[in-house]
PDB file of N, CA, C and O in Angstrom:
ATOM      1  N   MET A   1     144.459 145.969  95.292  1.00  0.00           N
ATOM      2  CA  MET A   1     144.168 146.728  96.505  1.00  0.00           C
ATOM      3  C   MET A   1     142.743 147.295  96.465  1.00  0.00           C
ATOM      4  O   MET A   1     142.053 147.325  97.484  1.00  0.00           O
ATOM      5  N   SER A   2     142.324 147.731  95.313  1.00  0.00           N
ATOM      6  CA  SER A   2     140.986 148.316  95.220  1.00  0.00           C
ATOM      7  C   SER A   2     139.912 147.260  95.477  1.00  0.00           C
ATOM      8  O   SER A   2     138.827 147.591  95.955  1.00  0.00           O
ATOM      9  N   GLN A   3     140.195 146.003  95.169  1.00  0.00           N
ATOM     10  CA  GLN A   3     139.235 144.935  95.436  1.00  0.00           C
ATOM     11  C   GLN A   3     138.986 144.797  96.932  1.00  0.00           C
ATOM     12  O   GLN A   3     137.845 144.623  97.360  1.00  0.00           O
ATOM     13  N   TYR A   4     140.050 144.875  97.727  1.00  0.00           N
ATOM     14  CA  TYR A   4     139.888 144.763  99.181  1.00  0.00           C
ATOM     15  C   TYR A   4     139.111 145.951  99.734  1.00  0.00           C
ATOM     16  O   TYR A   4     138.269 145.797 100.619  1.00  0.00           O
ATOM     17  N   ILE A   5     139.399 147.128  99.209  1.00  0.00           N
ATOM     18  CA  ILE A   5     138.680 148.321  99.669  1.00  0.00           C
ATOM     19  C   ILE A   5     137.196 148.174  99.331  1.00  0.00           C
ATOM     20  O   ILE A   5     136.340 148.512 100.149  1.00  0.00           O
ATOM     21  N   ASN A   6     136.886 147.675  98.142  1.00  0.00           N
ATOM     22  CA  ASN A   6     135.491 147.487  97.747  1.00  0.00           C
ATOM     23  C   ASN A   6     134.810 146.462  98.636  1.00  0.00           C
ATOM     24  O   ASN A   6     133.645 146.635  98.996  1.00  0.00           O
ATOM     25  N   GLN A   7     135.515 145.400  98.996  1.00  0.00           N
ATOM     26  CA  GLN A   7     134.927 144.392  99.880  1.00  0.00           C
ATOM     27  C   GLN A   7     134.585 145.000 101.225  1.00  0.00           C
ATOM     28  O   GLN A   7     133.502 144.759 101.759  1.00  0.00           O
ATOM     29  N   PHE A   8     135.500 145.791 101.783  1.00  0.00           N
ATOM     30  CA  PHE A   8     135.228 146.388 103.089  1.00  0.00           C
ATOM     31  C   PHE A   8     134.137 147.444 102.998  1.00  0.00           C
ATOM     32  O   PHE A   8     133.403 147.661 103.962  1.00  0.00           O
ATOM     33  N   ASP A   9     134.025 148.099 101.857  1.00  0.00           N
ATOM     34  CA  ASP A   9     132.960 149.079 101.676  1.00  0.00           C
ATOM     35  C   ASP A   9     131.595 148.392 101.605  1.00  0.00           C
ATOM     36  O   ASP A   9     130.603 148.959 102.063  1.00  0.00           O
ATOM     37  N   GLN A  10     131.524 147.196 101.049  1.00  0.00           N
ATOM     38  CA  GLN A  10     130.249 146.525 100.863  1.00  0.00           C
ATOM     39  C   GLN A  10     129.765 145.834 102.134  1.00  0.00           C
ATOM     40  O   GLN A  10     128.558 145.675 102.315  1.00  0.00           O
ATOM     41  N   LYS A  11     130.656 145.426 103.004  1.00  0.00           N
ATOM     42  CA  LYS A  11     130.227 144.663 104.184  1.00  0.00           C
ATOM     43  C   LYS A  11     129.288 145.455 105.107  1.00  0.00           C
ATOM     44  O   LYS A  11     128.255 144.916 105.504  1.00  0.00           O
ATOM     45  N   PRO A  12     129.601 146.705 105.463  1.00  0.00           N
ATOM     46  CA  PRO A  12     128.645 147.429 106.323  1.00  0.00           C
ATOM     47  C   PRO A  12     127.278 147.610 105.662  1.00  0.00           C
ATOM     48  O   PRO A  12     126.260 147.590 106.353  1.00  0.00           O
ATOM     49  N   GLN A  13     127.235 147.785 104.347  1.00  0.00           N
ATOM     50  CA  GLN A  13     125.945 147.936 103.673  1.00  0.00           C
ATOM     51  C   GLN A  13     125.126 146.653 103.805  1.00  0.00           C
ATOM     52  O   GLN A  13     123.915 146.710 104.018  1.00  0.00           O
ATOM     53  N   GLU A  14     125.779 145.496 103.680  1.00  0.00           N
ATOM     54  CA  GLU A  14     125.060 144.229 103.823  1.00  0.00           C
ATOM     55  C   GLU A  14     124.528 144.084 105.249  1.00  0.00           C
ATOM     56  O   GLU A  14     123.407 143.619 105.452  1.00  0.00           O
ATOM     57  N   GLU A  15     125.342 144.486 106.241  1.00  0.00           N
ATOM     58  CA  GLU A  15     124.878 144.387 107.628  1.00  0.00           C
ATOM     59  C   GLU A  15     123.684 145.312 107.860  1.00  0.00           C
ATOM     60  O   GLU A  15     122.733 144.937 108.546  1.00  0.00           O
ATOM     61  N   VAL A  16     123.729 146.503 107.297  1.00  0.00           N
ATOM     62  CA  VAL A  16     122.604 147.432 107.450  1.00  0.00           C
ATOM     63  C   VAL A  16     121.356 146.846 106.803  1.00  0.00           C
ATOM     64  O   VAL A  16     120.265 146.936 107.366  1.00  0.00           O
ATOM     65  N   SER A  17     121.508 146.244 105.624  1.00  0.00           N
ATOM     66  CA  SER A  17     120.338 145.674 104.969  1.00  0.00           C
ATOM     67  C   SER A  17     119.794 144.494 105.784  1.00  0.00           C
ATOM     68  O   SER A  17     118.582 144.290 105.846  1.00  0.00           O
ATOM     69  N   ASP A  18     120.691 143.716 106.409  1.00  0.00           N
ATOM     70  CA  ASP A  18     120.231 142.629 107.272  1.00  0.00           C
ATOM     71  C   ASP A  18     119.466 143.177 108.470  1.00  0.00           C
ATOM     72  O   ASP A  18     118.432 142.632 108.857  1.00  0.00           O
ATOM     73  N   ILE A  19     119.973 144.251 109.052  1.00  0.00           N
ATOM     74  CA  ILE A  19     119.284 144.868 110.192  1.00  0.00           C
ATOM     75  C   ILE A  19     117.919 145.395 109.751  1.00  0.00           C
ATOM     76  O   ILE A  19     116.935 145.259 110.477  1.00  0.00           O
ATOM     77  N   LYS A  20     117.861 145.995 108.564  1.00  0.00           N
ATOM     78  CA  LYS A  20     116.573 146.487 108.065  1.00  0.00           C
ATOM     79  C   LYS A  20     115.603 145.335 107.852  1.00  0.00           C
ATOM     80  O   LYS A  20     114.414 145.460 108.146  1.00  0.00           O
ATOM     81  N   LYS A  21     116.113 144.190 107.333  1.00  0.00           N
ATOM     82  CA  LYS A  21     115.248 143.036 107.147  1.00  0.00           C
ATOM     83  C   LYS A  21     114.706 142.543 108.480  1.00  0.00           C
ATOM     84  O   LYS A  21     113.532 142.188 108.584  1.00  0.00           O
ATOM     85  N   ILE A  22     115.569 142.520 109.515  1.00  0.00           N
ATOM     86  CA  ILE A  22     115.126 142.074 110.840  1.00  0.00           C
ATOM     87  C   ILE A  22     114.070 143.026 111.386  1.00  0.00           C
ATOM     88  O   ILE A  22     113.081 142.584 111.970  1.00  0.00           O
ATOM     89  N   VAL A  23     114.271 144.332 111.204  1.00  0.00           N
ATOM     90  CA  VAL A  23     113.308 145.329 111.702  1.00  0.00           C
ATOM     91  C   VAL A  23     111.969 145.157 111.002  1.00  0.00           C
ATOM     92  O   VAL A  23     110.920 145.198 111.644  1.00  0.00           O
ATOM     93  N   VAL A  24     112.003 144.965 109.681  1.00  0.00           N
ATOM     94  CA  VAL A  24     110.752 144.764 108.940  1.00  0.00           C
ATOM     95  C   VAL A  24     110.062 143.494 109.411  1.00  0.00           C
ATOM     96  O   VAL A  24     108.840 143.460 109.554  1.00  0.00           O
ATOM     97  N   TYR A  25     110.863 142.433 109.657  1.00  0.00           N
ATOM     98  CA  TYR A  25     110.303 141.163 110.136  1.00  0.00           C
ATOM     99  C   TYR A  25     109.634 141.343 111.495  1.00  0.00           C
ATOM    100  O   TYR A  25     108.534 140.841 111.723  1.00  0.00           O
ATOM    101  N   LEU A  26     110.310 142.068 112.404  1.00  0.00           N
ATOM    102  CA  LEU A  26     109.730 142.299 113.726  1.00  0.00           C
ATOM    103  C   LEU A  26     108.470 143.148 113.636  1.00  0.00           C
ATOM    104  O   LEU A  26     107.504 142.902 114.359  1.00  0.00           O
ATOM    105  N   LYS A  27     108.472 144.149 112.752  1.00  0.00           N
ATOM    106  CA  LYS A  27     107.272 144.975 112.594  1.00  0.00           C
ATOM    107  C   LYS A  27     106.116 144.149 112.044  1.00  0.00           C
ATOM    108  O   LYS A  27     104.969 144.345 112.447  1.00  0.00           O
ATOM    109  N   SER A  28     106.405 143.226 111.126  1.00  0.00           N
ATOM    110  CA  SER A  28     105.334 142.392 110.580  1.00  0.00           C
ATOM    111  C   SER A  28     104.785 141.461 111.655  1.00  0.00           C
ATOM    112  O   SER A  28     103.579 141.226 111.719  1.00  0.00           O
ATOM    113  N   ILE A  29     105.680 140.923 112.512  1.00  0.00           N
ATOM    114  CA  ILE A  29     105.213 140.078 113.619  1.00  0.00           C
ATOM    115  C   ILE A  29     104.335 140.890 114.561  1.00  0.00           C
ATOM    116  O   ILE A  29     103.293 140.416 115.013  1.00  0.00           O
ATOM    117  N   ARG A  30     104.767 142.134 114.858  1.00  0.00           N
ATOM    118  CA  ARG A  30     103.992 142.988 115.768  1.00  0.00           C
ATOM    119  C   ARG A  30     102.620 143.288 115.174  1.00  0.00           C
ATOM    120  O   ARG A  30     101.616 143.252 115.885  1.00  0.00           O
ATOM    121  N   SER A  31     102.571 143.586 113.867  1.00  0.00           N
ATOM    122  CA  SER A  31     101.279 143.894 113.248  1.00  0.00           C
ATOM    123  C   SER A  31     100.384 142.657 113.235  1.00  0.00           C
ATOM    124  O   SER A  31      99.171 142.771 113.413  1.00  0.00           O
ATOM    125  N   LEU A  32     100.972 141.474 113.026  1.00  0.00           N
ATOM    126  CA  LEU A  32     100.163 140.249 113.067  1.00  0.00           C
ATOM    127  C   LEU A  32      99.621 140.000 114.471  1.00  0.00           C
ATOM    128  O   LEU A  32      98.484 139.553 114.622  1.00  0.00           O
ATOM    129  N   LEU A  33     100.416 140.283 115.497  1.00  0.00           N
ATOM    130  CA  LEU A  33      99.932 140.100 116.868  1.00  0.00           C
ATOM    131  C   LEU A  33      98.815 141.081 117.179  1.00  0.00           C
ATOM    132  O   LEU A  33      97.827 140.714 117.815  1.00  0.00           O
ATOM    133  N   ILE A  34      98.961 142.327 116.738  1.00  0.00           N
ATOM    134  CA  ILE A  34      97.898 143.315 116.955  1.00  0.00           C
ATOM    135  C   ILE A  34      96.618 142.875 116.250  1.00  0.00           C
ATOM    136  O   ILE A  34      95.524 143.006 116.798  1.00  0.00           O
ATOM    137  N   TYR A  35      96.762 142.349 115.025  1.00  0.00           N
ATOM    138  CA  TYR A  35      95.610 141.864 114.268  1.00  0.00           C
ATOM    139  C   TYR A  35      94.935 140.702 114.989  1.00  0.00           C
ATOM    140  O   TYR A  35      93.707 140.626 115.038  1.00  0.00           O
ATOM    141  N   ALA A  36      95.738 139.794 115.551  1.00  0.00           N
ATOM    142  CA  ALA A  36      95.175 138.649 116.274  1.00  0.00           C
ATOM    143  C   ALA A  36      94.435 139.110 117.528  1.00  0.00           C
ATOM    144  O   ALA A  36      93.369 138.581 117.843  1.00  0.00           O
ATOM    145  N   VAL A  37      94.985 140.085 118.242  1.00  0.00           N
ATOM    146  CA  VAL A  37      94.326 140.589 119.450  1.00  0.00           C
ATOM    147  C   VAL A  37      93.003 141.257 119.088  1.00  0.00           C
ATOM    148  O   VAL A  37      92.003 141.077 119.783  1.00  0.00           O
ATOM    149  N   ILE A  38      92.997 142.032 117.997  1.00  0.00           N
ATOM    150  CA  ILE A  38      91.748 142.677 117.559  1.00  0.00           C
ATOM    151  C   ILE A  38      90.703 141.620 117.214  1.00  0.00           C
ATOM    152  O   ILE A  38      89.533 141.761 117.571  1.00  0.00           O
ATOM    153  N   LEU A  39      91.126 140.560 116.520  1.00  0.00           N
ATOM    154  CA  LEU A  39      90.180 139.502 116.178  1.00  0.00           C
ATOM    155  C   LEU A  39      89.658 138.798 117.427  1.00  0.00           C
ATOM    156  O   LEU A  39      88.483 138.435 117.483  1.00  0.00           O
ATOM    157  N   LEU A  40      90.506 138.601 118.420  1.00  0.00           N
ATOM    158  CA  LEU A  40      90.053 137.955 119.658  1.00  0.00           C
ATOM    159  C   LEU A  40      89.012 138.811 120.370  1.00  0.00           C
ATOM    160  O   LEU A  40      87.994 138.292 120.828  1.00  0.00           O
ATOM    161  N   PHE A  41      89.259 140.141 120.469  1.00  0.00           N
ATOM    162  CA  PHE A  41      88.282 141.024 121.108  1.00  0.00           C
ATOM    163  C   PHE A  41      86.975 141.060 120.322  1.00  0.00           C
ATOM    164  O   PHE A  41      85.892 141.051 120.906  1.00  0.00           O
ATOM    165  N   LEU A  42      87.084 141.101 119.003  1.00  0.00           N
ATOM    166  CA  LEU A  42      85.891 141.112 118.171  1.00  0.00           C
ATOM    167  C   LEU A  42      85.089 139.826 118.356  1.00  0.00           C
ATOM    168  O   LEU A  42      83.861 139.854 118.436  1.00  0.00           O
ATOM    169  N   ASN A  43      85.797 138.704 118.424  1.00  0.00           N
ATOM    170  CA  ASN A  43      85.149 137.419 118.618  1.00  0.00           C
ATOM    171  C   ASN A  43      84.434 137.369 119.976  1.00  0.00           C
ATOM    172  O   ASN A  43      83.290 136.924 120.063  1.00  0.00           O
ATOM    173  N   ALA A  44      85.104 137.822 121.014  1.00  0.00           N
ATOM    174  CA  ALA A  44      84.493 137.831 122.347  1.00  0.00           C
ATOM    175  C   ALA A  44      83.277 138.755 122.368  1.00  0.00           C
ATOM    176  O   ALA A  44      82.264 138.426 122.986  1.00  0.00           O
ATOM    177  N   PHE A  45      83.367 139.900 121.703  1.00  0.00           N
ATOM    178  CA  PHE A  45      82.262 140.844 121.649  1.00  0.00           C
ATOM    179  C   PHE A  45      81.050 140.228 120.941  1.00  0.00           C
ATOM    180  O   PHE A  45      79.917 140.357 121.406  1.00  0.00           O
ATOM    181  N   LEU A  46      81.303 139.560 119.815  1.00  0.00           N
ATOM    182  CA  LEU A  46      80.205 138.937 119.075  1.00  0.00           C
ATOM    183  C   LEU A  46      79.581 137.792 119.870  1.00  0.00           C
ATOM    184  O   LEU A  46      78.366 137.601 119.829  1.00  0.00           O
ATOM    185  N   ILE A  47      80.396 137.037 120.587  1.00  0.00           N
ATOM    186  CA  ILE A  47      79.862 135.944 121.415  1.00  0.00           C
ATOM    187  C   ILE A  47      78.964 136.529 122.519  1.00  0.00           C
ATOM    188  O   ILE A  47      77.897 135.983 122.800  1.00  0.00           O
ATOM    189  N   LEU A  48      79.386 137.620 123.134  1.00  0.00           N
ATOM    190  CA  LEU A  48      78.569 138.248 124.175  1.00  0.00           C
ATOM    191  C   LEU A  48      77.251 138.755 123.588  1.00  0.00           C
ATOM    192  O   LEU A  48      76.199 138.612 124.210  1.00  0.00           O
ATOM    193  N   ILE A  49      77.306 139.342 122.398  1.00  0.00           N
ATOM    194  CA  ILE A  49      76.078 139.874 121.792  1.00  0.00           C
ATOM    195  C   ILE A  49      75.102 138.743 121.474  1.00  0.00           C
ATOM    196  O   ILE A  49      73.919 138.832 121.803  1.00  0.00           O
ATOM    197  N   PHE A  50      75.594 137.678 120.832  1.00  0.00           N
ATOM    198  CA  PHE A  50      74.675 136.646 120.370  1.00  0.00           C
ATOM    199  C   PHE A  50      74.257 135.669 121.460  1.00  0.00           C
ATOM    200  O   PHE A  50      73.326 134.886 121.271  1.00  0.00           O
ATOM    201  N   ASN A  51      74.941 135.712 122.601  1.00  0.00           N
ATOM    202  CA  ASN A  51      74.494 134.833 123.715  1.00  0.00           C
ATOM    203  C   ASN A  51      73.334 135.461 124.471  1.00  0.00           C
ATOM    204  O   ASN A  51      72.578 134.751 125.133  1.00  0.00           O
ATOM    205  N   TYR A  52      73.176 136.786 124.387  1.00  0.00           N
ATOM    206  CA  TYR A  52      72.085 137.423 125.112  1.00  0.00           C
ATOM    207  C   TYR A  52      70.885 137.692 124.248  1.00  0.00           C
ATOM    208  O   TYR A  52      69.886 138.227 124.728  1.00  0.00           O
TER     209      TYR A  52
END
């Protein structure tokens, strides 16, 4: 009986860790997108400077 109780106790923890992994993954994607946008603006700024 204690084995079943332990199994049910562990399942929510695994789901929480999966949710945390998804959140970290989404945050990393968001930071990469912000980094890409900054690089695009920087690139456009440098092109404007060196074309004039």
